[in-house]
N, C-alpha and C positions, 0 to 999 in steps of 0.2 A: 505493502499498500505506500502510496506516493503519501511527504508529510511535508507542505509548505509551511510559513513562518502562521498564515492565519489560521490555521489548522492544526497545528503543532499544538501539545498537551500546555498546560499553564504554569507547569514549572521548568521544563523546557525555555519558553518565552521568556521566560522571569531570568532564568542563568544566562540566557544568552546574552540579555540586554543590559543585565549588569556586568557582564563580564565585557562584552562591546566599551560600555561606560568607564570600565576599569583601563582595558585599553584606549581608550580615546585620553584619558588622563597619562597615563605612564609614555603614551606614544610622541605626545606633547611634550612634554619635557626630552624624551629622546628626538624628534625635531628639533627641539628649540636646541638645544646640543651642537644637531650635525649643523646648523646654523655657525655657532660662535667657535667652536672648539679646535678649531684648524686655525682660524684667527685668534682666540687667547694665546693658543701654541706659539705660532709668531710673533705676538706679542711678549710673551715671557723668553722668547728663546728665537730674539730675532736672524741671527747670523748663522744659524743650524740647517741641517737638512731632518732633524728627525722633529720638526713643527705638526707631526699626524701623528707621533709615538703616544701622548696623549690618549687618542682615541682609539690607537693597535693596545695599547695597555686596557683600555676598557673591554674590549673584546676576550683578551687574555684573559680577565678576568671574570668574564660571563662566562668562557669555556672551563676553567679550575674549577667555578662555583656548579657545574648543570650537574656532575653525579652526585654529589652533596645535596644541592637542593632538591634533587628529585627520590633521594634516598629519604631525604627527611620529610618530605612529604607524604611519601609510600608510609611512613609512620604515622604521621600530626595529622594527616589531610592537606587538602589544597588550600581552604581559605587559612587555615594559620601557618602555613608555610609563605604564603602571598604576603603576608600580613609581617612577616618577619621582613622579609625583601624587603617590601616599603620603607620600612624600620631603619635595615641596612643603606636602602638612597635616602635617605633622610643624612645620614654620619658622613655619606661620598661625597652629596653636595658640598655641605658643610667644610668639608676640606677642602674642594673644590676655590669656597667662596676665600677662606683665608688665603691659601697659597696663589691667588689673583691679588690682593690686598697688600701682599708681604715680598710682591712679584718674585714669585719660587717655584721654577717650574719644576726641581724633582716632588716638591709637595704635589702642583699640579698633578702628575703623573702619577701620583699613588692616589687622589682621587678621584683621576681615571677610572685607576684598577676599581678601587670601591665598587662605585659606580655600574662597573661591568658584571660586580658580584652581584649586584640588585636586577640589574638589568637577565640574568639567569631566571632568575622567578617568576616576574613576570613573563620572561618570553615562553611559560607554557601555559598561558589563558588560552592559545588557541587548541591546545590540546584538550585543555579541563572543559572546554566547551563542547567537544564532539564526545566524551566521557559520559557528560550528562543528556548525551540525544541518543534518540533511537537511531537505529542504522538507516532509516530514508532518509532520514533529519540530517543526517552526521556531517555531509559536504555544505549545505546551509548552514551547520553551523557556524563552523571552521571558517568561513566567508562572512554570516553575520559578525562573528565576533573581531575579525579584522578588520569589520567595519567601522567601526570606533575611530582608526584611523583617518578618516574621513575629518572629524574634528581637531584633529593633530594635523590635519596638515594646512587648516583654515586658522588655528590660534597661536598652532608653535610658532612660527615664524615673525609671524604679529607679536608675541610675545619678546622674541628674541632681538629688534627692533625697539622695542618698547623700553629693555628692563637691561639692554648692555650700557647704557650711559647711566642709570639710575646713581652712581657712586663717582661720577664724573667729577676729575681728570682721570678715574683709574676706571677703566674699560671694561664690563663682561662681568664683574662683582653680582652686580644685580640679575646674572640670566642666572646665575646659583643658586641663587636663597628663593627665587621661582622655581627651583626643582625641591625645593624642600618643601613650600604650599602645596606643591603639586603631589607631594608625596603622601601628603598628608590629609587632603584630598580620596586619596585612591583609597585609602588605608579605614576611613570612614564607610566608604563603597562597598568592599569587600565584605565588610559584617555580616551584609545580608546577605551575601550568596550562601545557600546550601546545595554544595557537591560531593556524591555519597563517597565514602570512602572503604577503602578496599575489608574486606573481611578478613581473619584469622587466617585461613585458610588461602584466599589471596595472598595475602603478606608471605606465606610459607614456602606457596609453591611458585619459584618463578617462570614455570612454562618451557619450555625449547634451549637449547644454549643459544646464547647470542649473535655466535660462528652462523648457526643452521637458518637462525632466521635472514642475517641480512646477505647472504650470499644469494637469496632468493630474486630470481631476475626483478623481478616487481617491485623487492624491494630495491634493487642497484640504481633502477630508473627513478625512484623517489628520493633518495638520498642524493643521489647524481645533479638533480635536479633541483631539488634547495640549498645545494650545497654552491653549484655553479654560478646558479640564479641570485641567492645572496650576495656571494664574493665578485661577482660579475658588479652589481650593483656599487657595493660598500667601492670598490678600485675607484669609479669614477663620479660618485657623489663627493664622495672625502675631497678629492683633487678640483673639484669646481668652484668650492668658495675661492680656495689662492687661485685657481686658472682665472677667476672673474675678477679678482684683485689685480693680478698682474695686466691685465684689460683693461683697467680702469675703472671698473664698476664697485660701486658703492654697494653697502651694507645693505639697502634699501633693495636695490637691485638683485641683488644675492636672495634675500629675505623672499624676495618672490621667483628667482628661479625656484627656491628649494618647497617654496609651498607647491607649485604646481608637482614638483615630483612628488610629492610626499601624494597630493591626490591622484595622481597614475597609479601611486602604490594600492591608494586605497579606497578610492569610491568606485573601483569594477568591484571592488567583495558586496555589493548591490546586487549580483549578476552572475558574477565568476560561478557563484555554486549549481546555480542552472545551468549555466554552459558546460558545464562537466556533468550534470545528470544526460543532457540533452545530447552532447555532443563526444564525452569519453574526456578522460582526464590526459590522454597523453597528445590527443589534438589540443589540446588547451595549453599544456605545455609547450609544444614545436611554435602556438600560436606565441607566445612568450619569447622564445627563442629568437623568431621572425622579429620583433620587437625590439630586441637586444642590438640586433643586424640592424636596422631602420637607426638608433641611436648614434653606433658609431658615424655613420655613414653621415649624418647629420654633425654633428659634431665634427668630423674633417672636410667638413664642405666653407666652416668659417668660425670666427669668435663674433659674433655679432650678440646683442640681446637675446632676439628670438633663435638663434641658433641653440645657444645655450637654455633659454626656455622647454622649447621643443624637443631636442634631444633629452635633455633629465624629465620630462613628462613621459617619454616613450620610453626611458630607461623603467621609470616605476611601475610601468606597466607592464614590459617585461617580465621584472622582479614579480610582480601577485601572481601573472600567470603561472610563472616557472616556482615560487614559491606554496603557494597555495596549493598548485596541481601538486606537486611532489608531499608538500605535506598531507592530502587527501590522500592517496595512493600507497604512502606507507602506512596509513591506519588501515588498513585489508592488510597486512602483512605479518599481523601479530595479534594477540588475544590480551584480555583485560592483565593474566595474569601477569603478560610479559611487555604490558605498555610501558611499566618506568625504564627498564634497563636499553628497549631499544629507541623511546624519546631522548633517553641520553646520550646513548651511541649518537643519534642523527646530530643532537644538537650540538655535542662535543668537535665531532668533527666539522659542521659548518661553521660554529664562531672561531676555529682554531685557524681554519683557511681564510674565512673575514679578518680575522686579526694581521694572518699576512699579507691581505690584498689589500689591506689599511696601509700600514707600513710602508708596502712597496709602493701604493700611492701617491706618498707622499715624496719620498726619494725620486720617483719615475719624473713626476711633476718637477723639482727641483733642477735635476740632473737632466733630462733631454726634455722634457717639456711634454707638451698637451695631448700631443699626437701618439705620443707614445705609451700615454697611460692610456684613451680610448684602441690602442692596436694589441693592446696586452690582454683583453675579453675572449680577442676574438677563436684562440686555439680554443681554449674549453666550452666555448658554447657550440661551437663546430661539432668537438667530440662526444657532446652533451646529445647535439641531431641524427650525429651518427649510430649512439648506440639507441637510440628510439627506434630509429628504422630497423635497425639491425632487429630487435627486440619485436619489434612489428611483423614484420617479414618472415621471423622465424614461427609466430604464433601464426600468424594465415597460412605458411608452409606445412605446420604441423596438423592444421584444421583438415587440411586437402588430403593429408598422406591418409 
């Protein structure tokens, strides 16, 4: 039986709405950080190539916390775990605030790492949406939870513009105090969410070995799609504010471009779940790959404001189809007993690659240039397309045999 947002049980709609609201607030902070973190790094370390190191360490923090966060939530439940993650976010933002006030790049890097730990917790919102939904509603639940990012796309860059000079002449300190407030709002919303906890039997029985699960062809495609899509997006997105600054654009222009990028990432979630049900997950992932190619083509065509805008919008759209498609496909590869270890492995690998991409982004931009940043994603997205093609051909051939 097909279930949509209008006919789904009340508890499903309630959980999806609240998780979407939590993601909206959390992503607002993340979008704000995207706008200011590279510029803050450049301000604190003006003569170094490692201006994106704080963002890289943020991803490293996320990667390091993935398994502990999910183990903790397996034992104490999603709501309590998500709340702890937001409290960690408060401390991380306060560390970054103090680092900016003290002009301390090393402390700022540490604050980025702590914020990364915070991100590891709320990164599981999408899985929590799927866990509280029926099989028929699952793809839409994931998509609708991520749709909360639309709010972040609109508000995050605006908050960045508003808050970056609150403590002028010291720039960007106010932005990190905004993160503190956003974490407190999320903590409040979380207390109204009800997600079923694992039974004692499910906690003791972890199902099949991890290797057996992830070596399934469908799992390989799911993980590859999410990892390559996220890393490619991170590589180009991280370098964009730096490239725009070099091209003479101010923070208002940068906020505008990041705002449309975030809209590209999250606005499609109102219909991505429907598209997946209608056309299939693999076709949606391929649409995302095509959008990534379009982003590179536009960025290589020039450095006008409209080119930054269109390219980043296509980049966000490509991320959405690859990430949501990969997430949905992955949830078909495991059962309830196995969910924590598979989710943890997926996100650990994803954020490890994303951390390398964000660090490479700053180095490529500072040493070789904007074109190199864009060309760097062509090989991985081409490989993903080839693997998808191979799997589809093999599956069709086996059916005919």
